[in-house]
C-alpha positions, 0 to 999 in steps of 0.5 A, a space after each residue: 477583615 484582617 486584624 490588626 489592620 495595616 494602613 498604607 502608611 504602616 511601614 513608614 512609622 517603624 522605619 522612622 522609629 528605627 532611624 530616630 532610635 539610631 540618632 539617639 544612640 549615636 548621640 549617646 556614643 558622642 557624648 561618652 567622652 564629653 564628661 557630662 552629667 547624666 542630666 546634661 546628656 539627657 537635655 542635650 539628647 532631648 534638645 537634639 532630637 526635638 530639633 530633628 523631629 520639628 525641623 527636619 522631619 516635619 519639613 520633609 513631611 510638609 514638602 511632600 504633602 503640599 504636592 498636588 495629588 499626593 495621598 498616604 501611599 505616596 508619603 510612605 515611600 
């Protein structure tokens, strides 16, 4: 058996990670000209990222999972 074990959804995770990382980088670039303190920038990015993850991503996943006959291989697409 091959190690590390690869699961059908394993390609999905790095893709999402890269997109979230790009989102955070874009938020940092946007905040450069706002003259905010580092604490304010951190709070803004944390809140924006939390909204992205809790609303957008979770809603997309919920909609996919609610479909009939959807397994892990369909979720990774």
